[in-house]
N, C-alpha and C positions, 0 to 999 in steps of 0.2 A: 849675151846678156849676163853672165858672169861676170866679165868685164866692167858692168856698170856697177857692182857690188865692189870690185876690186877698185876701180876707181873712186869710188865711195871713201873708202879705207882710208887710202892717199890722201887725201883731200882732207880727212880727219887727222891723222896724224902732221900735215903739214900745220894746222890749225892749231893741235895742241903744242909742237914747239913755239910759237908765237904765242899760246896763253899761258898764264900763269896759275899756281896754285891746284885749286879744288876742280876749275875749267879745264885744265891738263889732265888730269885722270879722269875727269868724265869724256873727256874725247877719244884719249888713248883707250878707255875702257870700249867705245864704242867704234871704234876703229879694229879693234882686234873681235868685237860681236862680229862685225862684216864679212871681216877677213874668215871667219869661219864658215859663215852663211855663204860665201860665194862656194864653200866646199860642199855645201847640202842643198837641200831644195825648200827654200823657207816659205813657208804660209804665211796669205794676207797679214792673217793677226799680228805677226810678228813681224814682219816688215813695218806695220802701220805703228807697233809699238816704237820701233828705232826713229820712224820718222819724226813721230810726236816727241821724243827723247830731241833730236838735234833741232827741230822747231824751238822748242824751249830755250835751248843752248844758244843760237842763233839771237834770239831775241834778247836775251841775256848779254851779248855780245855784241861789239862792234868793230868795225874797220875788216881788216884783212880773216879776223877767226870769224866774224860773223857770216864774210862773203864765202868763207871756204868752207863753214859748217852749214849755208842754203845750198852750194854748189854741190856736197855728198847728199844734202836732202835730195838734190833733185834726181843724181843718179840712182837712190834708192828706188825715188817715186818713177822712172822709166823703165826699174827693173820690175818692177811691180806690176806695171801695165803688164807683162807678160807672164804672169803666173796664173796658170789656172784656178779657175773657182770664182769667189761672190765676184 
């Protein structure tokens, strides 16, 4: 399951390389955060916050940046399915 968060982080790093300015910074921050979460056991709430941020970034961008951000969100969603709780 951790592989999903690692894959999400990698997608976001690729998207950040293609983006400019603030968008690139936001994507890098999310990539770093998800890489850290891959080493812990995040709860549903924390994962949901990241998914919401990624959805927002995807809607504000287009092309490959949006596609990779959406793919990253999908990886987080898949990971979240295996998290116990809610």
